Phi, psi and omega in degrees: 000150170218152183230152173213125176237130176213154183165190182304118173072012183215132172206111186212154174251012177274175179282351176206164183202166178232135181286164166281172178296134179287132178267347179223166172262167181140191178260130180237135183254138178238149182233126179244127177234137180229130178242125180273185183292347174266006179070028175270133183240141169229145186228138180234137176243132178227141179255142176240132178260126176250121185269151178291132182221147173217154175296147177308144179237143178214143174225143184268120179264324180204141180211120184202170171289156180217161172281182185297336180269006181086005182274132177312131180203127179295346184245014182284156175256005181242186186233138169239126183227130176234128183229164166248142175215160177211130177234137181298137175232078186303135178053021181052031182279349183056038180253346179280134177302151175217105185219165174224158178215160179221133179229164180208162175203151174295142184306128181096344182286163184271312191259152181266146171249136180278118174268319174226114177282170186323106174255137178294144174257155181277337187216165176280343179221146173202140169249136180065041171288124185257132174244129182228082179289160180265004174299136174265145180244119180308132181302325187272011182233147170268148180230142169271133180244132179234120179259132177244136173246127194235135170242199180292340188244331186205170174234133179248132182244151171228143185238144174215176182229141169250127183282180174295159175297159174274152171202161183286313183208133179232116179247122184229159181301333182260010176154178183237138174240135176247120181083356177196168177285144182286000000 
């Protein structure tokens, strides 16, 4: 018996083979030929469709403190976040997951706290998508905020910072802050 498999990124005389990584999307055709001990050959051709895919993309448009109603406010204890995002929808099949999440930590801290765990998105692309978590953020602390856009394969993050709330004067036993909390 003899075998022959050939096609995009593959040429072998073994009974199976693995292609190299596809550099483009499209339709790729493979040909399998088998010859038996009587020298009879049969050939089958099969096409494989590789769809266009990209990792989720996210950009931060606006990040600030907000009041309880979600309106941007320098003295707010809540968060207002606006992003653009894009998630691949191969072959327009609507089978790729589309979710977002929001995490935060006090500036300089090591670990992240999840404010919003994986929430479903309504579309694969959005400009000016607004996130308003109900988590409260202490006025006297700065926070790092991390937004993740997640599909079936990976999560892409973008990080920003919200400063302490503004105030005219903050007098504490360990110092004074003018225009912000000490």
